[in-house]
N, C-alpha and C positions, 0 to 999 in steps of 0.2 A: 579819658573823657572825649564824649564830642563835643569840636568846636564852639556852637552856640555854649555850652557850661561856661569857659571864660572871653562872655563878651558880655553876656546876661548879669549886670548889675546891681545886684538885689543889694538892700542897703543902702545903694551911693559908689558915688566912684571910686574912694575913700576904700569905700571896704573892698571893693574890684580889686584899686591895686596892690591891700595887705593879702588878698586871698592868693592873686599873683604869682607875689614877691614870696609868700610861703610858700606853692609846688612847685616856686624854682629852688630853692633850702632844703627840700625834701625830696628832688633828684638831685640832687649830689649825696645821698646815702646810700651806700653799692645796696642795699638789701629793698630800695624804692625804685617800680622803674612807670613812671610819668610816660605817657602814651597818648597821643592825638587823633583824632580820628578827624579831619577836616572835612567841610558842607562840598568840599569837589567832589567826593564818593559819592555816585550817584542810588547805592541803596543801603545803606546799615541791613545790618544781618544781622543787627541786636536790637533789634526796633521792638520787642517786645519785652522791652525792661531789661533791668538788673543783676545779673545771678552772679552767682559762683559754684563755684569746680571744689572740691576737696579730696585731695589726695593724700591719704594715709599709707604706713607701711605694710605690706602683708602681714596680715593673713586681707586685710581690708579692702575694700572695693572705693575708687573714686565713690563720691556722692557729691549731686550737682543741688543746690539751693535757689531757691528763687522766692521773692516774698514780694503781692499785688494786691492791690485794696479784697482779696479775695480772702488773705491771710499768707500763711507762711506752707515753702510747702520744701518740704525733702522726696528726691526722687535717687531712686539707688539699684535700677535696673538698666542694666547696661545700653538700651539701644536710645534710653532715655539720656542714660549718658553721654553715650556720644554725641546726640543734635546737639549737647551743649558746648560738648568739645570741637565739634565742627563749628558750628559757632564762633567761639573764642581763634578759634585758629584762624579763621578768614576774617577775624575782626582785626586781630595780630596782623598779618600780612593787608590788608588795607590803609591800620593806621599811621603815622609816620613813627620812625624811628625816634628813639628818646633825644638822641641828642638834635635834628628838627624841631619835637617840639617845643625842645627849652628856646631855641631859637625863635620860634612861634607866640611863645608866652611874651620872650622878653621883647616883641616888636609890638605886641598889644600891652606890655606897658606902657613903653614907648609913644602910643599913641594918647595914650589918655592923658 
């Protein structure tokens, strides 16, 4: 997630505090990975919006999914799925690791 998402107090400060505490709790679950893309990153390769990549066992190929105001789109063509995978890999390189993300969120909580 991007840094502005954890700073935007929609619903007020008390709601934001509960949300941040919930993120920290979720981050303790081994099946969940929470990573933050800080504002210090010059360029966000995910600027075009959220997406998911579904990877399934053989014989099924990966599928990319995105949803915009124009509707839902499932992409199965290898070259298009590859673009989403490359974007995901780049976001993963730029984002804080899970420990640094948790520390960042804890600092935000202290500042509230």
